DOTOR-938056 format. One line per 10 residues: number of its first residue (from 1); their letters; for each residue x, y, z of C-alpha. Coordinates in Angstrom, 2 decimals. Layout:
% residues N
NUM = A = X Y Z  ...
% end
This chain:
% residues 777
1 = XXXXXXXXXX = 3.34 31.97 28.27  3.04 28.25 27.52  1.44 26.69 24.64  -0.76 23.66 24.08  -1.41 22.01 20.70  -4.31 19.61 20.44  -3.27 16.95 18.08  -5.35 14.00 18.94  -7.94 14.13 16.21  -8.68 11.32 13.69
11 = XXXXXXXXXX = -9.81 13.62 10.86  -12.53 11.30 9.70  -13.80 13.88 6.97  -10.24 13.70 5.43  -10.30 10.06 4.95  -8.56 8.26 3.12  -5.63 10.44 3.80  -5.93 10.18 7.49  -6.39 6.26 7.36  -2.74 5.89 8.11
21 = XXXXXXXXXX = -1.70 9.52 8.97  -2.99 11.60 11.87  -4.64 14.86 10.78  -1.86 17.05 12.30  0.68 15.19 10.15  -1.17 15.99 6.82  1.36 17.63 4.37  0.90 21.35 3.81  3.36 22.85 1.52  5.59 19.93 2.10
31 = XXXXXXXXXX = 5.41 20.12 6.09  2.96 18.66 8.55  0.09 20.97 9.54  1.41 20.77 13.14  4.88 22.22 12.15  3.22 25.48 11.22  1.52 25.62 14.63  4.80 24.92 16.47  6.63 27.65 14.46  3.83 30.07 15.18
41 = XXXXXXXXXX = 4.26 29.65 18.88  8.09 29.71 18.82  7.90 32.96 16.79  5.99 34.52 19.64  8.44 33.29 22.18  6.38 30.36 23.38  8.84 27.42 23.56  7.40 25.14 26.30  4.57 23.43 24.44  2.44 20.59 25.50
51 = XXXXXXXXXX = 0.90 18.28 22.78  -2.02 16.23 23.52  -2.23 13.07 21.37  -4.76 10.41 20.78  -4.90 9.00 17.25  -1.59 7.44 16.03  0.58 9.26 18.53  3.73 7.57 17.53  3.61 9.25 14.10  3.74 12.70 15.62
61 = XXXXXXXXXX = 6.39 11.81 18.26  8.68 10.25 15.90  8.57 13.18 13.39  8.83 16.12 16.09  10.92 14.41 18.86  11.74 16.75 21.71  11.11 19.84 19.39  14.60 20.91 19.13  14.51 21.21 15.35  11.72 23.61 15.70
71 = XXXXXXXXXX = 13.16 25.79 18.44  10.72 24.32 20.98  10.61 21.93 23.91  7.69 19.55 23.34  5.95 17.62 26.19  3.52 14.85 25.08  0.34 13.80 26.77  -1.32 10.63 25.38  -5.07 10.15 26.05  -5.45 6.38 26.85
81 = XXXXXXXXXX = -9.13 7.02 26.55  -11.04 9.80 24.78  -11.21 12.86 27.12  -12.48 15.59 24.89  -10.63 18.82 23.97  -10.66 20.21 27.59  -10.07 16.78 29.23  -7.00 16.33 27.11  -5.52 19.64 27.97  -6.10 19.02 31.71
91 = XXXXXXXXXX = -3.48 16.22 31.54  -0.91 19.04 31.09  -1.81 20.81 34.31  1.77 20.53 35.75  3.15 22.34 32.75  0.50 25.14 32.76  1.32 27.41 35.78  0.78 30.64 33.90  -1.38 31.95 31.04  -1.32 29.60 28.02
101 = XXXXXXXXXX = -2.60 29.44 24.51  -4.36 26.56 23.08  -4.03 25.87 19.27  -5.48 23.04 17.19  -2.76 21.01 15.45  -4.92 20.35 12.55  -5.84 24.00 11.59  -3.78 26.57 9.97  -3.49 30.26 11.30  -1.04 33.08 11.44
111 = XXXXXXXXXX = -2.62 34.73 14.49  -0.84 37.49 16.16  -0.81 35.79 19.58  0.71 39.02 21.27  -2.29 41.21 20.23  -4.71 38.44 21.48  -2.89 38.10 24.76  -2.93 41.92 25.30  -6.70 41.79 24.62  -7.03 38.89 27.09
121 = XXXXXXXXXX = -5.09 40.71 29.79  -6.82 44.08 29.26  -10.09 42.46 29.86  -9.06 40.40 32.92  -10.41 37.34 31.20  -10.39 33.85 32.74  -10.84 32.58 29.14  -10.54 34.30 25.77  -11.92 32.56 22.59  -10.33 33.76 19.27
131 = XXXXXXXXXX = -13.28 34.39 16.89  -13.44 34.96 13.12  -16.06 36.30 10.71  -17.28 33.59 8.45  -19.19 33.99 5.23  -20.95 30.70 5.98  -21.21 30.05 9.78  -23.52 27.14 9.56  -20.68 24.52 9.85  -19.15 26.08 13.02
141 = XXXXXXXXXX = -19.91 26.91 16.50  -21.22 30.43 16.57  -20.32 32.69 19.53  -22.29 35.85 20.42  -20.75 38.59 22.39  -21.71 42.00 23.82  -20.17 45.20 22.44  -17.39 44.89 25.06  -16.46 41.43 23.75  -17.99 39.41 26.75
151 = XXXXXXXXXX = -19.48 36.10 25.58  -23.23 35.98 25.87  -24.23 32.81 24.24  -23.14 29.78 22.09  -24.86 28.13 19.01  -23.46 24.91 17.66  -23.80 24.69 13.92  -27.11 26.59 13.74  -29.47 26.81 10.68  -30.01 30.14 8.95
161 = XXXXXXXXXX = -33.09 30.95 11.10  -31.08 30.68 14.26  -27.89 32.50 13.30  -27.45 35.54 15.70  -23.87 36.44 14.45  -21.31 35.43 11.96  -18.38 35.23 14.40  -17.34 31.56 14.80  -15.22 29.76 17.23  -11.75 29.00 15.77
171 = XXXXXXXXXX = -10.75 26.59 18.46  -7.90 28.88 19.64  -8.01 29.98 23.34  -6.05 31.96 25.88  -6.64 30.59 29.35  -5.72 31.24 32.82  -4.54 28.15 34.91  -7.65 28.50 36.99  -9.75 27.25 34.16  -8.24 23.69 34.73
181 = XXXXXXXXXX = -10.01 23.38 38.06  -13.26 23.74 36.14  -12.56 20.67 34.11  -13.74 17.39 35.60  -11.16 14.75 36.43  -11.06 11.49 34.35  -14.00 12.01 32.15  -14.54 13.59 28.70  -15.19 17.27 28.66  -15.20 19.59 25.67
191 = XXXXXXXXXX = -14.22 23.29 25.63  -16.95 24.52 23.23  -19.92 22.11 24.02  -19.46 21.94 27.93  -16.78 23.89 29.71  -17.23 27.55 28.13  -21.08 27.48 28.35  -20.72 26.43 31.90  -18.24 29.29 32.86  -20.53 31.86 30.98
201 = XXXXXXXXXX = -23.55 30.53 32.98  -21.60 30.96 36.17  -20.91 34.56 35.25  -17.17 34.17 35.01  -15.20 36.54 32.52  -15.17 34.66 29.25  -14.33 36.89 26.30  -14.35 36.69 22.53  -11.48 38.20 20.41  -12.40 38.80 16.80
211 = XXXXXXXXXX = -9.25 38.63 14.62  -8.70 39.53 11.06  -5.59 37.24 10.83  -5.73 34.18 8.58  -7.40 31.11 10.00  -8.58 27.91 8.17  -10.20 24.84 9.56  -8.66 22.13 7.41  -11.72 19.91 7.81  -12.30 18.37 4.43
221 = XXXXXXXXXX = -10.48 18.02 0.97  -11.85 21.24 -0.33  -10.46 23.21 2.61  -7.26 21.37 2.36  -6.69 22.27 -1.21  -7.79 25.93 -0.48  -5.34 26.26 2.29  -2.45 25.45 -0.36  -3.76 28.07 -2.63  -4.01 30.54 0.31
231 = XXXXXXXXXX = -0.40 29.82 1.12  0.76 30.37 -2.49  -1.17 33.60 -2.80  0.61 35.03 0.34  -2.53 35.18 2.46  -0.80 33.26 5.21  2.11 35.06 7.06  4.10 32.04 8.51  7.76 31.11 8.31  8.71 29.23 5.24
241 = XXXXXXXXXX = 5.60 30.25 3.31  6.93 33.48 1.99  7.77 34.30 -1.60  5.39 31.95 -3.44  3.20 34.41 -5.05  3.30 33.77 -8.86  6.63 31.79 -8.57  7.55 28.21 -9.24  9.62 27.14 -6.27  12.15 24.34 -6.67
251 = XXXXXXXXXX = 13.70 22.82 -3.54  17.33 21.72 -3.76  17.53 18.29 -5.43  14.46 18.68 -7.56  15.02 17.78 -11.22  12.92 19.39 -13.97  13.50 18.67 -17.63  14.13 21.67 -19.76  11.03 20.63 -21.98  8.73 20.65 -18.99
261 = XXXXXXXXXX = 6.54 23.51 -18.27  6.03 25.03 -14.74  3.52 27.73 -14.11  3.57 29.48 -10.73  2.71 29.53 -7.93  3.84 26.00 -7.39  6.25 23.90 -5.34  8.48 21.06 -6.44  10.00 19.33 -3.39  13.50 17.66 -3.18
271 = XXXXXXXXXX = 14.02 14.57 -5.19  11.09 15.12 -7.34  11.47 14.47 -11.09  9.41 16.29 -13.78  9.92 14.72 -17.19  9.99 16.27 -20.68  6.59 17.58 -21.89  5.14 17.44 -18.38  3.05 20.38 -17.00  2.86 21.59 -13.37
281 = XXXXXXXXXX = 0.21 24.23 -13.08  -0.66 26.91 -10.50  -1.34 25.97 -6.83  0.13 22.59 -7.34  2.70 20.76 -4.86  4.82 18.04 -6.06  6.14 16.16 -3.02  9.57 14.72 -2.21  10.63 11.90 -4.63  7.51 12.19 -6.78
291 = XXXXXXXXXX = 7.65 11.70 -10.51  5.54 13.46 -13.20  6.07 11.47 -16.43  6.24 12.58 -19.99  3.18 14.52 -21.07  1.55 14.22 -17.68  0.01 17.33 -16.09  -1.10 18.42 -12.72  -3.10 21.54 -11.97  -4.16 22.57 -8.43
301 = XXXXXXXXXX = -3.10 19.07 -7.29  -1.24 18.07 -4.22  1.09 15.04 -4.45  2.46 13.53 -1.32  6.01 12.01 -1.25  6.52 9.22 -3.57  3.47 9.77 -5.71  3.62 9.18 -9.52  2.12 10.37 -12.64  2.85 8.01 -15.46
311 = XXXXXXXXXX = 3.11 9.42 -18.99  0.00 11.56 -20.02  -1.82 11.21 -16.77  -3.88 14.09 -15.53  -4.44 15.33 -11.90  -6.91 18.08 -11.63  -7.58 19.56 -8.15  -7.07 16.16 -6.44  -4.85 14.76 -3.83  -2.53 11.65 -4.18
321 = XXXXXXXXXX = -1.34 10.18 -1.04  2.12 8.87 -0.42  3.20 6.39 -3.10  -0.09 6.63 -5.02  -0.09 6.50 -8.82  -2.11 7.61 -11.87  -1.40 5.06 -14.65  -0.64 5.95 -18.23  -3.46 8.28 -19.60  -5.36 7.97 -16.28
331 = XXXXXXXXXX = -7.35 10.98 -14.81  -8.31 12.19 -11.41  -10.61 15.17 -10.97  -11.52 17.88 -8.45  -11.44 16.92 -4.77  -10.89 13.15 -5.58  -8.31 11.47 -3.34  -6.01 8.46 -3.70  -4.96 7.18 -0.30  -1.40 5.66 0.35
341 = XXXXXXXXXX = -0.35 3.32 -2.29  -3.59 3.48 -4.13  -3.60 3.47 -8.09  -5.76 4.31 -10.90  -4.64 2.06 -13.72  -4.03 3.01 -17.37  -6.85 5.22 -18.78  -8.84 4.80 -15.64  -10.80 7.87 -14.33  -11.48 8.86 -10.81
351 = XXXXXXXXXX = -14.38 11.30 -10.96  -14.85 14.32 -8.78  -15.15 13.69 -5.09  -14.42 9.99 -5.37  -12.01 8.51 -2.85  -9.71 5.44 -3.09  -8.79 3.95 0.25  -5.05 2.98 0.80  -3.89 0.18 -1.55  -7.10 0.04 -3.55
361 = XXXXXXXXXX = -7.16 0.49 -7.32  -9.20 1.55 -10.29  -8.97 -0.97 -13.10  -7.70 -0.12 -16.59  -10.38 1.95 -18.32  -12.69 1.99 -15.33  -14.58 5.15 -14.42  -15.22 5.30 -10.64  -17.72 7.88 -9.27  -18.01 6.68 -5.79
371 = XXXXXXXXXX = -15.67 5.83 -2.89  -13.83 2.49 -3.01  -13.14 1.48 0.59  -12.80 -2.22 0.21  -12.50 -2.08 -3.58  -10.30 -4.13 -5.83  -7.20 -6.14 -5.13  -6.74 -8.90 -2.62  -10.27 -9.00 -1.10  -10.15 -12.30 0.57
381 = XXXXXXXXXX = -13.57 -13.10 -0.90  -13.30 -15.29 -3.97  -10.96 -15.30 -6.97  -13.88 -14.94 -9.47  -15.61 -12.10 -7.51  -16.46 -8.67 -9.02  -15.73 -6.02 -6.52  -18.70 -4.36 -4.91  -18.72 -1.62 -2.24  -22.33 -0.45 -2.27
391 = XXXXXXXXXX = -25.81 -1.24 -3.76  -25.04 1.03 -6.71  -21.89 -0.90 -7.43  -23.99 -4.09 -7.24  -26.57 -2.92 -9.66  -24.01 -1.72 -12.22  -21.84 -4.96 -11.95  -24.97 -7.18 -12.25  -26.27 -5.15 -15.31  -22.81 -5.37 -16.82
401 = XXXXXXXXXX = -22.97 -9.11 -16.54  -26.36 -9.23 -18.11  -25.26 -6.91 -20.87  -22.04 -8.75 -21.67  -23.47 -12.38 -21.52  -26.97 -11.70 -22.80  -28.77 -14.43 -20.83  -32.40 -15.00 -20.83  -32.51 -15.85 -17.13  -30.12 -15.37 -14.16
411 = XXXXXXXXXX = -30.28 -17.51 -11.06  -29.53 -15.02 -8.37  -28.58 -16.14 -4.91  -26.94 -14.50 -1.77  -24.91 -15.41 1.10  -25.64 -14.88 4.86  -23.88 -11.53 5.31  -26.37 -8.97 6.71  -25.59 -6.56 3.76  -26.19 -9.11 1.05
421 = XXXXXXXXXX = -30.00 -8.87 1.00  -29.82 -5.28 0.16  -27.09 -5.89 -2.42  -29.21 -8.75 -3.87  -32.15 -6.46 -4.44  -29.83 -3.93 -6.18  -28.26 -6.66 -8.37  -31.72 -7.85 -9.26  -32.62 -4.39 -10.39  -29.51 -4.19 -12.59
431 = XXXXXXXXXX = -30.25 -7.52 -14.24  -34.02 -6.75 -14.84  -33.05 -3.48 -16.50  -31.50 -5.62 -19.31  -34.77 -7.52 -20.14  -33.46 -10.56 -18.31  -35.53 -12.65 -15.77  -34.34 -13.24 -12.31  -34.74 -16.50 -10.60  -34.63 -15.87 -6.77
441 = XXXXXXXXXX = -32.20 -18.64 -5.47  -32.52 -17.32 -1.90  -29.68 -18.02 0.65  -27.10 -20.04 -1.21  -23.60 -21.53 -1.32  -21.73 -21.60 -4.67  -22.31 -25.42 -5.03  -26.10 -25.00 -4.37  -26.22 -22.21 -6.89  -24.66 -24.36 -9.50
451 = XXXXXXXXXX = -27.14 -27.03 -8.85  -30.09 -24.64 -9.08  -28.71 -23.19 -12.36  -28.59 -26.65 -13.76  -31.95 -27.72 -12.50  -33.68 -24.53 -13.56  -32.05 -24.23 -16.87  -30.73 -20.77 -16.22  -28.21 -19.38 -18.58  -26.14 -17.59 -15.93
461 = XXXXXXXXXX = -26.04 -17.60 -12.13  -24.76 -15.15 -9.65  -23.94 -15.22 -5.93  -24.13 -11.93 -4.16  -21.86 -11.42 -1.10  -21.14 -8.68 1.13  -18.12 -7.45 -0.83  -18.60 -8.93 -4.28  -20.60 -10.69 -6.84  -19.43 -14.09 -8.26
471 = XXXXXXXXXX = -21.14 -14.79 -11.59  -21.20 -18.19 -13.00  -21.43 -18.87 -16.98  -23.65 -21.04 -18.93  -21.46 -24.09 -17.86  -21.59 -23.30 -14.20  -17.93 -22.13 -14.20  -16.42 -18.91 -13.37  -16.39 -16.34 -16.21  -13.77 -17.02 -18.78
481 = XXXXXXXXXX = -11.19 -14.38 -19.54  -13.09 -12.99 -22.64  -16.36 -12.98 -20.56  -14.70 -11.14 -17.71  -13.06 -8.59 -20.05  -16.54 -7.98 -21.69  -18.13 -7.49 -18.25  -15.19 -5.13 -17.24  -15.66 -3.02 -20.22  -19.40 -2.71 -19.80
491 = XXXXXXXXXX = -18.87 -1.78 -16.28  -16.26 0.72 -16.84  -18.22 2.46 -19.69  -21.68 2.01 -18.13  -22.92 2.06 -21.63  -25.61 -0.49 -21.39  -28.15 -1.48 -24.17  -31.51 0.17 -23.60  -34.21 -2.29 -22.62  -36.61 -3.24 -25.49
501 = XXXXXXXXXX = -39.64 -4.33 -23.15  -42.15 -1.97 -21.78  -41.88 -3.51 -18.31  -39.26 -5.69 -16.63  -39.92 -9.54 -16.44  -41.27 -10.54 -13.00  -38.86 -12.55 -10.92  -39.50 -16.25 -10.27  -38.73 -18.19 -7.12  -36.51 -21.17 -7.19
511 = XXXXXXXXXX = -38.76 -22.85 -4.58  -37.18 -25.41 -2.30  -34.18 -25.95 -4.52  -32.12 -26.73 -1.58  -34.13 -29.85 -0.93  -33.23 -31.19 -4.45  -29.55 -30.48 -3.89  -29.52 -32.09 -0.46  -31.24 -35.16 -2.12  -28.98 -35.38 -5.10
521 = XXXXXXXXXX = -25.75 -35.13 -2.72  -27.10 -37.81 -0.43  -27.64 -39.98 -3.28  -23.85 -39.97 -3.95  -23.48 -42.19 -1.09  -24.49 -45.50 -2.70  -23.81 -48.16 -0.22  -25.14 -49.35 3.15  -24.29 -46.73 5.63  -23.94 -49.19 8.45
531 = XXXXXXXXXX = -20.40 -49.84 7.49  -19.53 -46.12 7.03  -16.83 -44.57 9.49  -18.47 -41.95 11.71  -17.56 -38.42 10.54  -16.53 -35.23 12.37  -18.05 -32.24 10.60  -17.12 -28.59 10.51  -17.56 -25.36 8.37  -17.25 -21.76 9.35
541 = XXXXXXXXXX = -20.23 -21.01 6.96  -23.49 -21.80 8.66  -25.32 -22.32 5.44  -22.66 -24.92 4.31  -22.91 -26.62 7.51  -26.65 -26.73 7.41  -26.76 -28.33 4.00  -23.97 -30.78 4.90  -25.89 -31.99 7.97  -29.09 -32.44 6.07
551 = XXXXXXXXXX = -27.29 -34.49 3.31  -25.55 -36.71 5.86  -28.76 -37.21 7.69  -30.48 -38.13 4.47  -27.75 -40.62 3.60  -28.07 -42.24 7.08  -24.49 -41.49 8.19  -23.38 -41.10 11.71  -21.48 -37.95 12.33  -20.89 -35.12 15.15
561 = XXXXXXXXXX = -20.43 -31.48 14.61  -17.73 -29.43 16.28  -17.87 -25.64 16.98  -14.39 -24.79 15.97  -11.86 -25.86 13.38  -9.34 -26.35 16.25  -11.78 -28.98 17.72  -11.74 -31.00 14.41  -9.56 -33.93 15.79  -10.98 -37.25 14.85
571 = XXXXXXXXXX = -10.33 -40.18 17.12  -9.52 -43.70 15.93  -12.05 -44.81 13.38  -13.44 -41.43 12.61  -13.03 -39.33 9.58  -12.86 -35.52 9.55  -14.73 -33.44 7.03  -13.70 -29.74 6.82  -15.97 -27.79 4.28  -14.50 -24.38 3.30
581 = XXXXXXXXXX = -16.32 -21.18 3.55  -17.57 -21.30 0.11  -18.55 -25.01 0.14  -16.45 -25.83 -2.78  -13.78 -27.64 -0.88  -13.65 -30.54 1.52  -10.45 -31.47 3.31  -10.10 -34.97 4.89  -8.36 -36.01 8.17  -8.25 -38.78 10.52
591 = XXXXXXXXXX = -6.42 -39.53 13.89  -3.07 -39.15 12.08  -3.87 -35.65 10.77  -5.13 -34.03 7.60  -4.23 -35.09 4.07  -1.47 -33.04 2.28  -2.16 -30.79 -0.63  -1.02 -33.47 -2.99  -3.18 -36.17 -1.22  -6.16 -33.91 -1.50
601 = XXXXXXXXXX = -5.64 -33.67 -5.11  -5.22 -37.48 -5.26  -8.42 -37.97 -3.38  -10.45 -36.10 -6.02  -8.71 -37.90 -8.87  -9.19 -41.22 -7.21  -12.93 -40.65 -6.65  -13.27 -39.59 -10.33  -11.32 -42.68 -11.60  -13.39 -45.03 -9.42
611 = XXXXXXXXXX = -16.66 -43.26 -10.82  -15.50 -44.19 -14.31  -13.64 -41.08 -15.47  -12.16 -41.91 -19.00  -9.83 -38.89 -19.11  -8.21 -36.58 -16.45  -7.29 -33.19 -17.75  -4.70 -31.75 -15.26  -3.71 -28.20 -14.47  0.07 -27.66 -14.60
621 = XXXXXXXXXX = 0.30 -27.39 -10.82  -1.24 -30.66 -10.19  0.69 -33.41 -8.48  2.57 -35.95 -10.62  0.96 -38.58 -8.30  -2.27 -38.40 -10.29  -0.53 -39.57 -13.53  0.95 -42.47 -11.71  -2.55 -43.22 -10.12  -4.35 -42.98 -13.58
631 = XXXXXXXXXX = -1.88 -45.53 -15.06  -3.24 -48.17 -12.82  -6.80 -47.54 -14.22  -5.44 -47.32 -17.80  -6.76 -43.83 -18.06  -5.07 -40.99 -19.98  -3.98 -37.83 -18.31  -3.36 -34.61 -20.13  -1.51 -31.63 -19.03  -3.45 -28.52 -20.46
641 = XXXXXXXXXX = -0.55 -26.06 -20.44  -3.09 -23.39 -19.41  -3.75 -21.29 -16.37  -5.66 -22.75 -13.55  -8.76 -20.53 -14.51  -8.43 -21.77 -18.14  -8.23 -25.31 -17.14  -11.31 -24.94 -14.76  -13.19 -23.46 -17.72  -12.28 -26.46 -19.83
651 = XXXXXXXXXX = -13.36 -28.77 -17.03  -16.80 -27.05 -16.43  -17.74 -27.26 -20.09  -16.31 -30.79 -21.13  -16.16 -32.76 -17.78  -19.09 -31.68 -15.74  -18.90 -34.57 -13.06  -15.14 -34.00 -12.69  -15.76 -30.27 -12.30  -18.43 -30.91 -9.58
661 = XXXXXXXXXX = -15.87 -32.92 -7.52  -13.38 -29.94 -7.76  -16.07 -27.37 -6.92  -18.59 -29.03 -4.55  -17.02 -30.19 -1.32  -20.16 -31.92 -0.17  -20.34 -34.09 -3.33  -16.70 -35.04 -3.08  -17.12 -35.88 0.56  -20.14 -38.19 0.03
671 = XXXXXXXXXX = -18.72 -39.77 -3.15  -15.33 -40.55 -1.42  -17.03 -41.76 1.85  -19.14 -44.07 -0.24  -16.17 -45.54 -2.07  -14.18 -45.83 1.12  -17.14 -47.74 2.78  -17.61 -50.00 -0.27  -13.87 -51.13 -0.25  -13.65 -51.29 3.50
681 = XXXXXXXXXX = -10.91 -48.85 3.60  -9.87 -46.40 6.35  -8.35 -43.18 5.38  -4.86 -44.73 6.55  -5.45 -47.59 4.32  -6.23 -45.28 1.42  -3.07 -43.25 2.22  -0.95 -46.41 1.78  -2.57 -47.34 -1.46  -1.71 -43.96 -3.16
691 = XXXXXXXXXX = 1.54 -43.15 -5.02  4.02 -41.58 -2.74  4.51 -37.92 -3.12  7.02 -35.57 -1.60  5.62 -32.00 -2.24  6.65 -28.55 -1.10  5.03 -25.24 -1.64  5.94 -21.74 -0.72  4.44 -18.31 -1.60  6.95 -15.52 -2.62
701 = XXXXXXXXXX = 6.16 -11.88 -2.16  6.86 -9.80 -5.25  6.52 -6.18 -6.45  2.81 -5.46 -7.06  1.84 -6.49 -10.55  5.35 -7.70 -11.56  4.32 -11.36 -11.73  4.50 -11.71 -15.57  7.88 -9.97 -15.82  9.44 -12.19 -13.14
711 = XXXXXXXXXX = 8.12 -15.41 -14.58  9.59 -14.47 -17.91  13.00 -13.77 -16.23  12.79 -16.87 -14.22  12.16 -18.88 -17.44  15.24 -17.44 -18.96  17.43 -18.77 -16.03  16.25 -22.44 -16.49  17.24 -24.93 -19.24  14.23 -26.52 -20.97
721 = XXXXXXXXXX = 11.72 -24.48 -18.99  8.25 -25.03 -20.35  5.75 -22.02 -20.35  1.98 -22.50 -20.15  -0.11 -21.74 -16.98  3.31 -20.89 -15.32  6.83 -22.02 -15.61  7.51 -25.76 -15.26  11.17 -26.93 -14.62  12.44 -30.50 -14.65
731 = XXXXXXXXXX = 15.45 -31.31 -12.44  16.61 -35.14 -12.45  13.78 -37.00 -10.73  12.12 -33.85 -9.36  10.12 -30.87 -10.96  9.03 -27.52 -9.97  6.17 -25.14 -11.06  6.19 -21.37 -10.63  3.02 -19.65 -11.27  0.30 -16.92 -10.09
741 = XXXXXXXXXX = -0.85 -17.23 -6.51  -4.06 -15.63 -5.05  -3.47 -11.87 -5.47  -1.25 -9.57 -7.61  1.72 -9.58 -5.21  2.62 -13.19 -4.88  3.96 -16.00 -6.92  3.64 -19.63 -5.83  6.39 -22.26 -6.08  5.58 -25.95 -6.01
751 = XXXXXXXXXX = 8.32 -28.71 -5.99  7.94 -32.56 -6.06  10.68 -35.07 -5.93  11.47 -38.66 -4.98  12.56 -37.57 -1.54  11.42 -34.71 0.84  15.08 -33.38 1.00  15.27 -32.94 -2.81  11.76 -31.31 -2.92  12.90 -28.96 -0.15
761 = XXXXXXXXXX = 16.04 -28.17 -2.09  14.32 -27.66 -5.44  11.70 -25.34 -3.85  14.28 -23.29 -2.12  16.32 -22.79 -5.20  13.29 -21.64 -7.12  12.41 -19.08 -4.23  16.02 -17.66 -4.06  16.18 -17.07 -7.74  12.70 -15.26 -7.63
771 = XXXXXXX = 13.71 -13.08 -4.62  16.96 -11.98 -6.44  15.08 -11.27 -9.68  12.52 -9.18 -7.62  15.37 -7.29 -6.00  16.67 -6.33 -9.46  13.24 -4.65 -10.22
% end
């Protein structure tokens, strides 16, 4: 006989385990599921095996190779388009010149293939379906046979009123080569749904063989965990799965401290470490190179290679993907799943059935009861966003903001994403549940929302986006660290104060607030527009672009809009205005190109100085050119020695106009254009008038959440290093700053000097030291 293993499935019900791992490669007792199918075939003398592949085929091919390590000869057939179970098998026609058996690579069975084949031949069957009695047949394809075993009918996932029998299709078939001629060429065809019913209808000999051997459709997390328990209880008779009953099995190279407790049956794979005071309970698998920390415990849990339980963490009936981690005192409960590299931070809780997608995390102390697909971490949305994955998340996060900040009114806006309207309603419900009035700000940008908050006198504002909520405090800034911690604690505990009012306060409409915002922005252009340079305008955010066009029209300016950022190429005499997706930043350009990062900072400072700013508080990463510029205006500058977030908070509370220039790209654009027009300056003239700055900037990837340690280690290597919002280093005429970048896995290096060469060398030196320090981790 020949064999076929169908290994093309995605395993969607097993996500997030299958996000980066095809279902046949799921670890079962330390080996891929498909390995057990290959060994079963080889044990019955079936060594020529075709493997049909679809989802992530390279992962399967690279592990199994030609099959020699499994006493088999594997032949791979990759579906370039979905062909269904039967269509995929037809690709292997050249291999299948005799009776062949078809197995699923993502199921587990110890079927006696010889007995099934004897039945098949005795009946003279064209096709034999291996059937199994099921206690609950509703989730399977039910097959009805006559007393002789001949198939009479099929029912696909019937309800109880329709069930004719409890024998279900296991997806294991014995077939004659003639079956292949009944499979259409080049289009999808499924065995159970299409081919077998057609053969039965045609009166061809299709039989059902009912087996008492073990079979498990590993279709979801519950079945996956149950299959491990069945293996350890000895219910599965397969090579490599013998001898577990009641025993703790340690593979060579596993290290278990004498003060640890193992209770069988359990499996500790090679390279795993179980520390003192740790507990590994029955039906647990600790994968290769895993670590169970002091006082940590795992019961009925499955840990894939490299997973970690930090001290006193608890894993209960859950699955940890490769490299996933439970932090100190963290807990994960029944049928919860951590995908590859996901983490539950210290004292966090992943409740029953909740799933973390690869790389996502649960914050310290947070209790997560729903799936986190786009969850925390680097979301690409906004640095001040609270993560949101569902309307339930939005309601809880908004309620936490209202509970922590105790505002009387919240101006609540939303962006243009299709999901944002649903999330807006959920957030409004959460706010109203805290006896707080909602002011409906409608479709918003962040600058527009700040303007509405100020005009309406709301205590707090919040922008609802498709993947996060951005709360603004009473000063219009992002939440301060203490405020954010308070919100996080409320969101994690979900222990909100009970409302005192009998009924929620009705929402108010902000009215035509965008008209007032546009009018105020246009008023910042204070001179005759006839002398203004024509502008070229672009923003990827349609709402930002709409507001900008209305403001420029109201100011009487001449401009044109381009459809793509790559088309933003001003010709001689024009000035380019690129507003970012949030509307908070404006980048300037002319026919010579865009302003550098340092020049962008200088443009904001110059505009503030020309508008009468009496003091310029500077973040530690701000260009030193601003200090030289401020000297010309006899204005003091002050390095705050704080993080950028703390500096912005001070700015929002004590210097509102300066904060507006930093956080409203349209206000900066119209203010700067007005000044350039008043002085008769082109952007090239302005460049020549500014202090010369040679600045270099690079991002440095680092181990996740190791930024604080590396900054401290870097500071120890530098003489006279100054700590504050990062590490500042003075080197002759040059200086460098190293601090946090966007996201937990990067640091940023900025260097400035009298020459470009010196700035390059200083930047490279800092980067090299950080890389070496990271390698020592």
